[in-house]
N, C-alpha and C positions, 0 to 999 in steps of 0.2 A: 596425426589427427588430434585435434584439441579434445580436452575433456568434455566440453560442452557439446561438440559435434558428436562425440562417442555416445554420450547419454541420449541425445536426441535421436540418433540413428538407431541405437539399440532399442529405444522405446517404440520405434516405428516398425520393428521387425514383425514378420508375419507369425501368426500362431502355428504351432506344430500341427501336422495333419492328424495327430493322435489326440488333439486337445479335446475333441468332442464338442457338441453344441452347447452354448450357454446363452442366456438372455438377461439383460439388466433391466430391472424395474426400479427407477429412482423413487425414493419416498417423496421427493419434491420434483416437480417438472422443471426442465431446463428454463431459466428465465429468458425472456425475449430481449433483444437489444434495447427495446423501449424502457426496460427496467433501469437502465443507466440514467434515465431522467431523474431518478432520485437525487442524484448529486447536484445538478444545476438548481433543482428545487430547494435543496438544502441551503445552497449559497444564497439563493434569492430570499428564502425565509430569514436567514441570519442577517442579510443586508438590510431588509426591510425593518427588522427589529432594531437594528443599530440606528436607523433613521427615526423610528417612532418613539423608542424609549429614551427618556432624558438621561438615564443613568448610563446608557451605552454610547452616548456622544462623547468622543475623546476631547480633551482640552486642545486648544488651537496649536499648542507647541508639542503635542504628542506625535511621535513618529508612528508611521504605519508600516514600517519595513518588516519583512518576515522574521519571526522570532524575536522582534524587538517589541517590547511591551512598555506600558507607561512606567516611568521611573518610580521607585519606591516612595519618593517624597510627594508624588501626586496622589497617593492613597486611593487606588482604584476601588470603586464601589463593589464590583463583582470579583469574587475569588478567582474566576477563570481569566480575568483580565491581567492577572499578575504573572510575570515571567516565571516566578519561582513556585507556582502552584504545583502540587505534588504530581498531578497527571501530566503536566508538561515536562517536568524534570525526569520522572521515572517511567513514563510511558512514551510520549511522543519523541523525546530526544533519543531514546533507544528503541524506537518503533520497529526497526527491522529485526531486532533480537526477538521481540514478542511475536512478530509475524512468523519468523522461522520456527520458534517453539510450537506455535499453533499448527503450522503445516506439518511438522515432524510428528506431532501427536496424532494427527489424522492418518499419516502415512503408516504409522506403527500400530494403530489400534483398530482401524476400520475394516470390516469384512470385504469391502471393495478391493482392498489391497492385499489382505492376508488370509482370505478364506481358503482353508486347506483342501476344500473340495474342488476349488478351481484348478485347472491345469496349470502347472508351473509357467508354461509359456505365456498364458494369459495374464497371470499375476506379474510376471516380469515386464510384459508390454505395458500394462497399466501403470505400474510404479515408475518405469522409465519415462513415460510420457508426462506424468505428474512432475517428476523431478525436472524434466526439460522445461515445463512451463514455469516452475519455480526459478530456474536459472535465468530464463528470459526476463521474468519480472524483476529479478534482482539486478540484472544488467541494466534494465531501463532505469531503475532507482539509482544505481551507481553512476551511470553516465550523466544523468540529469542533475543529481544533487552533490555528487562527491568528486568525480574525476572524469574528464573528457580530454585526454592527452594534455593534462594540466588541470586548470579549474574546471568544475562541472559546467554543464550547459546553462544552468541558471545564473551562475556567477559570470560566465562569459557574456551572456545576453545583457546583464546589468552593466558591465563595462562598455559593451558595444553601443549602448544607449546613453552613454555619458556619465555613468556612475563612477564614483571614486571613493577612496577612504580618506575622510577628513578628521582632523583633530577634534576631540570632544572634551579635551582637558580645559581649553581656554575659550569659552563661548565668546563670540564677537571678534575673535582674532582674524576671521575671514579666510585667509589662505589655507591651503592644505600643506601639511608638513611633507617634505620631499620623501622621507622614508616611508610615509604612509601612502603616498600617491602611487607607488609602484605595487602595493599589495593587491592581489588578484582575487582573493576570496573573502567572503563575509566573516568566516570564522577567524582568519588570520587578522583581519582588520580589528575585530572586537578584542582579540587577545593583545593587540598592540596599543589598545587604548583609544582607538579611533571609532568613527561612526560611518557606516555604509550609506552614502547619500548620493542623490542626483540622478540616478538612472531608473529604468523600469525594473522593479524588483518582483520577478515572478514568484508567487507564493510557493515555497518549498513545502510548507506545512500542508497546504491544499493538495499539492501533487502527491505527496507521500500518503496522506490519510485516505484519499480516494483510491489510490493504487492498492494499498494494503487491505482495505476493507473489501473492495471488490474481488481481489484475488482470493481472500480467505472464504468469503461467502459463496463464490462460485466453486471453489474446490470442495467446500462443505457439501454443497448440493450434489456434486459428483460422487463424493465419498460416501454419501448416504445410500447409494445404489446397493441393492441386494440381488443375489442370484436366485431368481424365481424358480429356476429348474434344478438348482443344486444347493438349496439351503441346508445348513447343518441342522440336525434334530434339536428341538427346543428343550427336550427333557434330558440332556446329556448328564450333567452332574454339577457339583458346586463350582468347578472350574469354569464351566460355561456361563454360569450366573455371574461369577466374578468378572469375566471378560466383557459381559454385557454392561456391567457397571463402568468398566474402564472405557468402553466405547462411548457411553453416555457422557462421562466426564470429559472426554476429549472433544466431543461435539459442543458441549456447554462451554468449554474453555475457548474454543475457536469462535463461538458466537459472542463471547464476552469480549475478546480482542477485537473482533470486527465491529461490534456494537459500540465499544468505547472509542474506536477510531472514528466512527460516524459522529458520535457526540462531540469529539474534539474538533472535528471538521465544522460542525455547527458553531462551536465557540470561536473558532478561527474566523468564520464568516461574520460573526457579530463584532468581535473586538479588534481584529487586525486587518491590515492591507486595504488598498483601494479595490474598487469593484473590478477594474481591468486586471490588476495583479492576481486576483483570485480566479478570474476567468481564464487567464493564460495558464495558470497552474492546473486548473481543471481540464483544459483542452489537451495539455500534454499527457495527463493521466488517462483520460478516456481514450486517447489515441492508442496508448499502449495496451489498455485492457481490451479494446475492440480488436486490435490486431492478434492478440494472443488467444482470446476466448470466443469471439463471435465470427471473425473471418474464417476460421477453419470449418464452420458449418456450411459455407458455400464454396470454399476453395479446397478441392480434394487433395491436391499435392501438399498443401500446407497442413491439412488435417492428418495426413499420413505421417507427418513428422511430430506435431505437437499433440495431436489427438484432441478429444473433447472430454472434459471431466465426467467420469462415470461411464465412458464409452469403451 
Protein backbone atom coordinates (compact mmCIF):
# COMPACT_ATOMS: atom_id res chain seq x y z
CA UNK A 1 0.00 0.00 0.00
CA UNK A 2 1.36 3.43 -0.93
CA UNK A 3 2.19 6.03 1.69
CA UNK A 4 -0.57 8.33 0.43
CA UNK A 5 -3.22 5.61 0.73
CA UNK A 6 -1.92 4.61 4.15
CA UNK A 7 -2.23 8.14 5.48
CA UNK A 8 -5.68 8.63 3.97
CA UNK A 9 -7.00 5.30 5.23
CA UNK A 10 -5.47 5.82 8.65
CA UNK A 11 -7.12 9.22 8.80
CA UNK A 12 -10.49 7.66 8.07
CA UNK A 13 -10.26 5.12 10.91
CA UNK A 14 -13.10 5.15 13.41
CA UNK A 15 -12.66 6.56 16.89
CA UNK A 16 -12.05 4.10 19.67
CA UNK A 17 -15.14 3.15 21.63
CA UNK A 18 -13.44 4.59 24.72
CA UNK A 19 -12.90 7.96 23.08
CA UNK A 20 -15.84 9.62 24.80
CA UNK A 21 -18.07 12.31 23.30
CA UNK A 22 -16.61 15.53 21.97
CA UNK A 23 -18.02 18.38 19.92
CA UNK A 24 -16.21 20.93 17.79
CA UNK A 25 -17.16 24.57 17.85
CA UNK A 26 -15.31 26.42 15.07
CA UNK A 27 -14.36 30.01 15.83
CA UNK A 28 -15.29 30.73 12.21
CA UNK A 29 -18.16 28.96 10.40
CA UNK A 30 -17.25 26.73 7.44
CA UNK A 31 -17.28 28.87 4.29
CA UNK A 32 -19.93 28.01 1.68
CA UNK A 33 -18.93 27.04 -1.87
CA UNK A 34 -19.99 30.53 -2.94
CA UNK A 35 -16.94 31.87 -1.08
CA UNK A 36 -14.82 30.62 -3.98
CA UNK A 37 -16.31 33.49 -6.00
CA UNK A 38 -13.60 35.62 -4.37
CA UNK A 39 -11.14 34.30 -6.94
CA UNK A 40 -12.95 35.05 -10.22
CA UNK A 41 -13.86 38.45 -8.75
CA UNK A 42 -10.16 39.05 -8.04
CA UNK A 43 -9.23 38.17 -11.61
CA UNK A 44 -12.03 40.38 -12.93
CA UNK A 45 -10.87 43.29 -10.77
CA UNK A 46 -7.28 42.90 -11.92
CA UNK A 47 -8.23 42.59 -15.57
CA UNK A 48 -10.47 45.66 -15.42
CA UNK A 49 -7.70 47.66 -13.77
CA UNK A 50 -5.26 46.58 -16.48
CA UNK A 51 -7.68 47.92 -19.11
CA UNK A 52 -8.54 51.17 -17.35
CA UNK A 53 -5.16 52.21 -15.96
CA UNK A 54 -2.74 53.67 -18.55
CA UNK A 55 0.25 52.42 -16.54
CA UNK A 56 -1.02 48.84 -16.59
CA UNK A 57 -1.26 48.60 -20.36
CA UNK A 58 1.78 46.59 -21.56
CA UNK A 59 3.74 47.66 -24.63
CA UNK A 60 2.70 45.96 -27.85
CA UNK A 61 5.85 43.82 -27.88
CA UNK A 62 5.51 42.65 -24.29
CA UNK A 63 4.88 38.95 -23.75
CA UNK A 64 1.97 37.82 -21.63
CA UNK A 65 3.28 34.33 -20.97
CA UNK A 66 3.23 33.00 -17.40
CA UNK A 67 6.20 34.01 -15.39
CA UNK A 68 7.34 36.17 -18.30
CA UNK A 69 7.41 39.81 -17.41
CA UNK A 70 8.42 42.88 -19.34
CA UNK A 71 12.12 43.00 -20.12
CA UNK A 72 14.27 45.15 -17.91
CA UNK A 73 14.88 47.65 -20.68
CA UNK A 74 11.16 48.41 -20.93
CA UNK A 75 11.33 49.88 -17.39
CA UNK A 76 7.95 48.76 -15.99
CA UNK A 77 6.16 51.54 -14.15
CA UNK A 78 4.92 49.29 -11.36
CA UNK A 79 7.27 47.31 -9.13
CA UNK A 80 5.06 44.21 -9.31
CA UNK A 81 5.32 44.18 -13.11
CA UNK A 82 8.99 43.25 -12.81
CA UNK A 83 10.02 39.62 -12.92
CA UNK A 84 12.69 40.23 -10.31
CA UNK A 85 10.46 41.79 -7.66
CA UNK A 86 11.23 40.34 -4.26
CA UNK A 87 7.78 38.84 -3.75
CA UNK A 88 7.91 36.94 -7.03
CA UNK A 89 11.46 35.65 -6.49
CA UNK A 90 11.31 34.73 -2.80
CA UNK A 91 7.62 33.97 -2.36
CA UNK A 92 5.81 32.88 -5.54
CA UNK A 93 8.74 30.97 -7.05
CA UNK A 94 9.05 28.91 -3.86
CA UNK A 95 5.38 29.16 -2.97
CA UNK A 96 4.93 25.52 -2.04
CA UNK A 97 7.68 25.80 0.57
CA UNK A 98 5.84 28.67 2.29
CA UNK A 99 2.57 26.76 1.99
CA UNK A 100 4.09 23.66 3.59
CA UNK A 101 5.62 25.67 6.44
CA UNK A 102 2.30 27.37 7.18
CA UNK A 103 0.43 24.06 7.14
CA UNK A 104 2.98 22.42 9.44
CA UNK A 105 2.73 25.35 11.85
CA UNK A 106 -1.01 24.73 12.13
CA UNK A 107 -0.56 21.00 12.52
CA UNK A 108 1.98 21.39 15.32
CA UNK A 109 0.45 24.23 17.33
CA UNK A 110 -3.34 24.31 17.06
CA UNK A 111 -5.52 22.68 19.75
CA UNK A 112 -7.66 21.08 17.07
CA UNK A 113 -4.70 18.75 16.44
CA UNK A 114 -2.84 18.56 19.76
CA UNK A 115 -5.33 19.12 22.59
CA UNK A 116 -4.17 16.64 25.22
CA UNK A 117 -7.70 16.31 26.59
CA UNK A 118 -8.83 14.87 23.26
CA UNK A 119 -8.78 11.06 22.99
CA UNK A 120 -5.64 9.92 21.11
CA UNK A 121 -7.80 8.25 18.47
CA UNK A 122 -9.60 11.53 17.77
CA UNK A 123 -6.32 13.43 17.45
CA UNK A 124 -4.83 10.80 15.14
CA UNK A 125 -7.94 10.79 12.96
CA UNK A 126 -7.96 14.58 12.58
CA UNK A 127 -4.22 14.83 11.91
CA UNK A 128 -4.34 11.94 9.43
CA UNK A 129 -7.14 13.51 7.44
CA UNK A 130 -5.43 16.91 7.39
CA UNK A 131 -2.23 15.30 6.07
CA UNK A 132 -4.30 13.41 3.52
CA UNK A 133 -5.77 16.69 2.23
CA UNK A 134 -2.30 18.25 2.08
CA UNK A 135 -1.00 15.30 0.06
CA UNK A 136 -3.92 15.55 -2.37
CA UNK A 137 -3.41 19.30 -2.85
CA UNK A 138 0.32 18.74 -3.34
CA UNK A 139 -0.34 16.03 -5.93
CA UNK A 140 -2.66 18.41 -7.80
CA UNK A 141 0.09 21.05 -7.82
CA UNK A 142 2.78 18.58 -8.92
CA UNK A 143 0.76 17.04 -11.75
CA UNK A 144 -0.39 20.39 -13.08
CA UNK A 145 2.81 22.43 -12.88
CA UNK A 146 5.76 20.06 -12.44
CA UNK A 147 5.36 16.50 -13.71
CA UNK A 148 2.68 14.42 -15.41
CA UNK A 149 4.56 11.37 -16.70
CA UNK A 150 7.00 13.87 -18.20
CA UNK A 151 6.10 17.56 -18.57
CA UNK A 152 3.34 18.90 -16.33
CA UNK A 153 -0.24 19.31 -17.53
CA UNK A 154 0.29 23.03 -18.20
CA UNK A 155 3.33 22.43 -20.42
CA UNK A 156 1.61 19.54 -22.20
CA UNK A 157 -1.45 21.68 -22.95
CA UNK A 158 0.78 24.46 -24.28
CA UNK A 159 2.51 22.10 -26.71
CA UNK A 160 -0.79 20.45 -27.68
CA UNK A 161 -2.18 23.84 -28.71
CA UNK A 162 0.76 24.62 -30.99
CA UNK A 163 3.29 26.06 -28.56
CA UNK A 164 7.03 25.63 -28.98
CA UNK A 165 10.39 26.92 -27.84
CA UNK A 166 11.87 29.49 -30.21
CA UNK A 167 15.18 31.29 -30.21
CA UNK A 168 15.10 34.69 -28.55
CA UNK A 169 18.76 35.44 -29.24
CA UNK A 170 18.27 36.67 -32.79
CA UNK A 171 14.96 38.49 -33.12
CA UNK A 172 13.69 38.42 -36.67
CA UNK A 173 15.46 35.20 -37.58
CA UNK A 174 12.04 33.58 -37.86
CA UNK A 175 12.60 29.85 -37.56
CA UNK A 176 12.93 27.82 -34.42
CA UNK A 177 16.26 26.21 -33.64
CA UNK A 178 16.07 22.43 -33.92
CA UNK A 179 17.51 21.87 -30.46
CA UNK A 180 14.97 24.23 -28.93
CA UNK A 181 12.04 22.86 -30.89
CA UNK A 182 12.08 19.58 -28.98
CA UNK A 183 12.14 21.19 -25.51
CA UNK A 184 8.96 20.25 -23.65
CA UNK A 185 8.90 22.55 -20.61
CA UNK A 186 8.87 26.31 -20.17
CA UNK A 187 11.66 26.14 -17.58
CA UNK A 188 13.98 24.17 -19.88
CA UNK A 189 13.17 26.53 -22.75
CA UNK A 190 14.14 29.60 -20.76
CA UNK A 191 17.30 27.91 -19.46
CA UNK A 192 18.31 27.17 -23.06
CA UNK A 193 17.97 30.79 -24.08
CA UNK A 194 14.66 30.34 -25.86
CA UNK A 195 11.18 31.81 -25.58
CA UNK A 196 7.98 29.83 -24.95
CA UNK A 197 5.65 31.01 -27.71
CA UNK A 198 2.68 30.06 -29.85
CA UNK A 199 0.31 27.98 -27.72
CA UNK A 200 -2.33 28.47 -25.05
CA UNK A 201 -0.32 29.22 -21.92
CA UNK A 202 -2.40 28.26 -18.87
CA UNK A 203 -1.42 30.57 -16.03
CA UNK A 204 0.59 28.52 -13.58
CA UNK A 205 0.79 31.51 -11.25
CA UNK A 206 -3.00 31.81 -11.08
CA UNK A 207 -3.36 28.06 -10.55
CA UNK A 208 -0.84 27.88 -7.71
CA UNK A 209 -1.87 31.09 -5.93
CA UNK A 210 -5.55 30.14 -5.92
CA UNK A 211 -4.77 26.60 -4.78
CA UNK A 212 -2.40 27.61 -1.98
CA UNK A 213 -4.47 30.46 -0.57
CA UNK A 214 -7.71 28.43 -0.58
CA UNK A 215 -5.94 25.43 0.97
CA UNK A 216 -4.41 27.47 3.80
CA UNK A 217 -7.50 29.53 4.61
CA UNK A 218 -9.78 26.48 4.65
CA UNK A 219 -7.35 24.55 6.86
CA UNK A 220 -7.02 27.58 9.14
CA UNK A 221 -10.77 27.69 9.57
CA UNK A 222 -10.80 24.03 10.54
CA UNK A 223 -7.77 24.32 12.81
CA UNK A 224 -9.48 27.12 14.74
CA UNK A 225 -12.01 24.64 16.12
CA UNK A 226 -11.94 24.18 19.88
CA UNK A 227 -13.34 21.38 21.98
CA UNK A 228 -16.32 23.02 23.66
CA UNK A 229 -16.85 20.07 26.01
CA UNK A 230 -13.19 19.35 26.75
CA UNK A 231 -11.36 22.70 26.84
CA UNK A 232 -8.17 22.92 28.82
CA UNK A 233 -8.33 25.25 31.85
CA UNK A 234 -7.49 28.84 31.02
CA UNK A 235 -5.52 29.52 34.22
CA UNK A 236 -3.01 26.68 33.97
CA UNK A 237 0.38 28.35 34.16
CA UNK A 238 2.95 30.30 32.18
CA UNK A 239 3.41 27.34 29.82
CA UNK A 240 -0.23 27.60 28.81
CA UNK A 241 0.17 31.33 28.14
CA UNK A 242 3.24 30.67 25.99
CA UNK A 243 1.40 28.01 24.01
CA UNK A 244 -1.41 30.47 23.33
CA UNK A 245 1.15 32.91 21.93
CA UNK A 246 2.55 30.18 19.68
CA UNK A 247 -0.95 29.30 18.48
CA UNK A 248 -1.63 32.96 17.66
CA UNK A 249 1.70 33.31 15.83
CA UNK A 250 0.92 30.23 13.74
CA UNK A 251 -2.51 31.54 12.77
CA UNK A 252 -1.08 34.95 11.88
CA UNK A 253 1.70 33.34 9.82
CA UNK A 254 -0.83 31.25 7.90
CA UNK A 255 -3.01 34.30 7.32
CA UNK A 256 0.03 36.20 6.05
CA UNK A 257 0.97 33.47 3.56
CA UNK A 258 -2.62 33.11 2.38
CA UNK A 259 -3.12 36.87 2.18
CA UNK A 260 0.10 37.46 0.26
CA UNK A 261 -0.89 34.68 -2.14
CA UNK A 262 -4.15 36.53 -2.80
CA UNK A 263 -2.27 39.81 -3.34
CA UNK A 264 0.11 38.22 -5.82
CA UNK A 265 -2.91 36.71 -7.58
CA UNK A 266 -4.26 40.23 -8.02
CA UNK A 267 -0.88 41.41 -9.33
CA UNK A 268 -0.83 38.52 -11.80
CA UNK A 269 -4.33 39.45 -12.92
CA UNK A 270 -3.19 43.03 -13.60
CA UNK A 271 0.19 42.53 -15.22
CA UNK A 272 0.40 39.10 -16.85
CA UNK A 273 -1.43 36.70 -19.14
CA UNK A 274 -4.47 36.96 -21.34
CA UNK A 275 -7.93 36.68 -19.83
CA UNK A 276 -8.41 33.15 -21.19
CA UNK A 277 -5.05 31.98 -19.80
CA UNK A 278 -6.01 33.27 -16.36
CA UNK A 279 -9.47 31.69 -16.51
CA UNK A 280 -8.10 28.24 -17.40
CA UNK A 281 -5.61 28.40 -14.53
CA UNK A 282 -8.43 29.45 -12.21
CA UNK A 283 -10.70 26.65 -13.42
CA UNK A 284 -8.09 23.97 -12.74
CA UNK A 285 -7.42 25.31 -9.24
CA UNK A 286 -11.08 25.66 -8.27
CA UNK A 287 -11.76 22.14 -9.53
CA UNK A 288 -9.10 20.75 -7.19
CA UNK A 289 -10.26 22.85 -4.22
CA UNK A 290 -13.92 21.91 -4.69
CA UNK A 291 -13.09 18.20 -5.00
CA UNK A 292 -10.98 18.13 -1.83
CA UNK A 293 -12.87 20.57 0.42
CA UNK A 294 -16.49 20.97 -0.69
CA UNK A 295 -17.43 17.68 -2.33
CA UNK A 296 -16.90 15.75 0.96
CA UNK A 297 -19.74 17.75 2.53
CA UNK A 298 -22.25 15.98 0.27
CA UNK A 299 -20.43 12.75 -0.62
CA UNK A 300 -20.17 10.61 2.51
CA UNK A 301 -17.73 7.93 1.22
CA UNK A 302 -15.32 10.67 0.15
CA UNK A 303 -15.76 12.49 3.47
CA UNK A 304 -14.87 9.29 5.32
CA UNK A 305 -11.47 9.39 3.59
CA UNK A 306 -10.43 13.06 3.47
CA UNK A 307 -12.67 14.47 6.18
CA UNK A 308 -13.65 18.11 6.59
CA UNK A 309 -11.35 20.68 8.25
CA UNK A 310 -12.22 20.84 11.93
CA UNK A 311 -14.44 17.77 11.70
